[in-house]
N, C-alpha and C positions, 0 to 999 in steps of 0.2 A: 487428477488425469488419471484415467482408468487403462491407458495404453501402457503394454509391459515396458519396462525401462531396461535397457542394455546393463549387464553386470550384476553384482550382487545385490540383494534388497537394502535399500538405504542409500546406496550411492548416488542415487538422483538427487534426493533430497540433502545430501552432505554438499555436494557440489554446488547448491545454491545457498549454502549456510552465511558463507562471508558476504555475498552480494545483499541477501535479506537482511543481516544484522547492519550493514552499510547503509541500505535504503533506509531503514526503520531511523537509524541516528540522523540521516540527511533530513528526512521529513520531519522530524522534531526540530531540527536545527533551523530548518527553512522556514517552517510556518509558525515557530515560537510558541510561546506559553498557550496552554489551552488545547494543545494537541498531544494525546498520550497514544504511542502504538501499543497495543495489547497483544497482536499476533500479526504476523507477515508471512506469506508462503509464496514462493515462485515456482511455476512449474512450466515443462516445455522447453524445447529447443527452439523452436520456430515454427508456429508462433508461440509466445510466450504469454503465460497468464500470471497475474500478481493479485492475491487476495489481501487485504489489509483490513484487520479488525481494530478499530481505535475509538477513543473517547475524544469527543470535540466538544468544548465548555460543558463538561460532565454528561454528554448524552452518547449513547453507543452508537456508533455507525460501521458500515462497512463499505469498503472500496473494491472494486473490481475492475482491472483493465486489462486489456490485451494489446498486443503488438507483434509486428512480424520479427522483432528482435527484442533482446532485452532492454534496449537503450529505449526503443520506441514504447515498451510497455511501462519502463519507470518514468518517462516524461508524461505518459498518460495518467498515470498515479499522481505523480506530483501535480498534475493540472486539476485532477478532480479534488485532491485533498486541499488544494487552494481554493476552489470553488466552495467546499464546505466551510472553510474558514470564513470567507467573505459571506456566505449565507448567514453564518451565526453572528458576525460582527454587524449585518444589517439587522437581523431580527433583535439584537440587544439594543439598536438605536431606535427601532420602530414599533417593537413589540408591546404587549400589553403593559400597563403602568402598574 
């Protein structure tokens, strides 16, 4: 987010530190083994953007989601992560032998 943020430098990032940590833990818990969150960043107040760098079954993936609120953006991240997980499971079943 290139827009200037109110307050001292770094304040905006610190405000999202706890929700980002919690979202990373929730994603790993909800999606189970095979998902490892490497980096997660939440930016904006409304709309909100979330960028997640993760490993899905050993492959590096990035998820970008937006929402009018943090809850909308988090819901979109969880949905996209679940889609990645499902695609990985499908590939394991029908991929090359």
